[in-house]
N, C-alpha and C positions, 0 to 999 in steps of 0.2 A: 562206685561210689563219686558224684559229684563234688567239684571244689567246696561247696559249701557244707556239705555232709563231712567233708575232711576235715575241715576249720572248724567245725562244730563236734567233734568226737573225741577231744583231747579235755582233759583235767589241768587245766592252766591256774598255777599260784602266780608265775611273774611271767612277763614277757606278754604275749598275744600279738604285737606287731606282725603282720603278713604282707605280703605283695603278690602280685600276680603279673605274670610276663609272658612274652610272645617269644618262642622259638620257632625258626624260620632256617631251612633245609640245615640243620645242625646246628644253627647258630642260636646264640641267646642273643636278643634286642633289648639294646638300652641297659646293658649291665650296670655301667656306674651309677644309673639313675637308682637302680633295684638296689643296690649295694648300698647306697646313701640312705633310703630310704629305711632298710633293716636295721641301720647304723651298724654293718659289720668291722671287726676289728680286721687287719691287716691279713692274720692267718684265717681268717673266716673268710673274708673275700677271695681270697686265693684259693681256697679249697672247695669252693661251693660250687662253682661253673663246672668240676669235676664231678662231685656229687650230682648232679642237675642230668649230664651226659650218660650217668650210668643209670638212672632212674629213667630217662627216657629210653634208652636201648631196652633196660628189663621191660620196658611197657611195651614198646613197639618195633624191638629186632631192627633191624637195616632201614626200616620205613621212617624213622626218627631223624634219618639225614635229608627226607624228602617230603615230609608233612610239616603242615604248621601244628604246631601245639601251644597247649595252655601250660604253664608253668606255676603252680603254688606254693609259696615258701613261708611257711611259719614257725615263727620263735615259740617253743614251748619249753619254759621253765630254761631258757637257757640253751636248749639244742631246737638246732633247725630242721622241719621236717619237710619233705618234697612231696608234692601229689601232679602226676601228669595225666594230662587228657588229650584228645584230639581238641582242634579249636573249632567251637561249632561254626558253621557256616552262616552266611548272610542270605537274608531273602530278599530276591531282586525281583523286579517289576516285569513282568512277560513281554508286554508291548510298550517298551522304553521310547520315546521319540527320539526319531535323528540319530539312533545306532547308539546312543551315548547311555551306558550300564546305569541304571538308577535301582538303589536298593530302597525295598519298601518304607515308605514313611509311617511312622507311628503316632498313634494319641499319647498324649501326655498330660497329666494331672498334676495342677498345683497345689500341695498340701504340705502343710508342716513347716515349722521354723528352722532356722539355722543351726546345724550341730554344735554342740558345746564345745568339741574340739575336733575340730575338721583337719587339723595338721599331720595329724596321727593316723594310719590305715591300721584299724585293732581291731579283731573279732567281737570287741565289745558292740560295736555298731549292728551286727549282724541281730541282735537281741534288742537293742534301743530301737531299729525301725521297722519291726515286727509290726507294732498297732499301725504303721503308717501303710505296710503292705496289707494287713487285712482291710483298712478301710478303703484302699485302692480298688481291693477285689468288690467289695461290697457295693461301690459306685459305680465300677463297669458294669456290674450285673443290673444295675439301677439302669443304666443308659444303654444294656443291652449291647455291649463291648463284650469280645472274647475277654480281654485285659487290656490295661493301659501299657506302653510300652516303657513308661520311665514315672517317676514321681519326682517333681521339682519341689526343694526347700526354696524358700521366699522370705524377704522380710519386707512389712510393710513399712514406708517411708510418710509418718503422720502428716509434715510440711505440705506434702503435693498428693497426700492422699493416693497414694500409687503403691506398686509391689515391686520390688527387685528382685528377680529371678537368680539365686544363685549357684546352685547343683542337683544333678540327680541323686537317689539314693545311694546307686553305682556308677555313676557318671558324670563327667563334667558339660556344661551346657554351653553352648556358643551361637551368636547372633551375628548375620549380616546386615548391616544397617548403614544406609549412603555410603558403601563402596568399603566400609570398616568393619572390622571384626571385635564386637562385643562381648566380655566374658567377666565373669570376677575374678578378682584379684586374690591376695593370699588369706582370704577368710573362708577360703574351702580348701577342700583335700585336692591336692596339685598332682594329678595322674600324669603316667608315664605319655598317654596318648595326646593328652593336653599338652604337653612340654614338646610333641611333634609336631600339633596343629599350628603352634605359635611359631616353629622354626620352617615350616612350609609356609605360611604367610609371609616371614622375612624373605623367603627364597621368592614367591610370587608378587612382593610387594603389595603385598596387604597391609593396611595402617592396624594396627592394635588397640585398642581401649580397654583397659584393665578396670572395668566398672561393670555392675550388673546389669544386664538389660533391663529394660522398664516393659511390663506386662502390656501396659495401657498404650505401650507404642508399638504395639505389634503389627498394626497396619502397613507401617512404615517400614518393616522388616523385609528383606530380599530372601531371606531363608532361616532358618532356626535348625540346630542339629545337637546332638548328643555325642558324645565319646567313651570309647573305654579301649580295654587291650581287646578284648572280644570283639566289641562292634567296630571299633574305627572311627567311622561317622556313619550317621544314621538319621535321616532328615525327619523334621518333627512336622506334622500336617495341621495339628489341630491342639491347642492348650485350654485346657476344661479347668474352670476353678468354680467350687460350690460356695455361695456365701449367703446368709439368711434366707436358705432356703430355695435361692435361684441359683439355676447354672447359668453360666456365662462361657460362652463358647469362642475363642478366637481361632480363626483359620489362617494359616501361616502359608507364603508361598515356598516353593521348594530348591528351585535355582540349582537345576540338575548337572548343569555343564560345570557349575563353579564350584559345587561340591564334588564331583568326580575329579576335578582338575586337582582338588585339595586331598582327595583320598590317592590318587595315583601320587601325589610327590610325596605324602606319608609314607607309602610301602617304599619309594627310594630311600627316603632318609633312614626308614628301619632296617633295608637291607644293607645300607651303608654304615650305619650304626653298629649291625650285628658283624660283618668284615672288620670293623674297625676295634673289637672288643675281643672275643673268644672263639675261636673255632673250636666246635665240639665233636 
């Protein structure tokens, strides 16, 4: 059963909030973040890590202490259910330059408005985004692509006739521009990996601008990428937008050295966070 199948398998009358987290070498990464997202009381927050440990051991035995695992926790009518699976791997470029590991860059479609309630990670979004996923699959086929790596939600600025890029359906979106990191502020779902990106920028002394990147400025970007608990950092190679019967394609630089530096720092922070929270 996939995490998505797990989340949609329940009859939910109340609750529906959920979170997805990473477990590395038997330790939960960023538990305080996920505890706050689920709005757990003290007893629940203290008990759930042990339940996660048992679920991981039941699923993977001794390997639970050595593998990277994806943990999904959902509130179903006041009770929290746990799903465990192996963390999906990333696709890397075989002929990366200068020996720097490069994650395969993705094509991204700009389609759809801002979420109505982005601050809560709720299973209702799985249904709400279906029409965008279907439209993206149709447009990918039209362009001869296997699929889009993500769909970005945007807001049109009528004053400047520009498009401000908010977030993906399941990711946060970032741009490196003029030596700074740009990303939407509080009007998007604030993901745990987004938090790690911001901490990594602080450590690497990269200034952060909490404003949505502007699509029409893409020629000046040094790189663009999406993040999630699974993907960590995945570069974007093209942004495509369909408007009035015409396709607009924006080619994006990838800055592999800089993104590798960010990714490595995020893994260091994730490991430190896990050591500081619960050893499972």
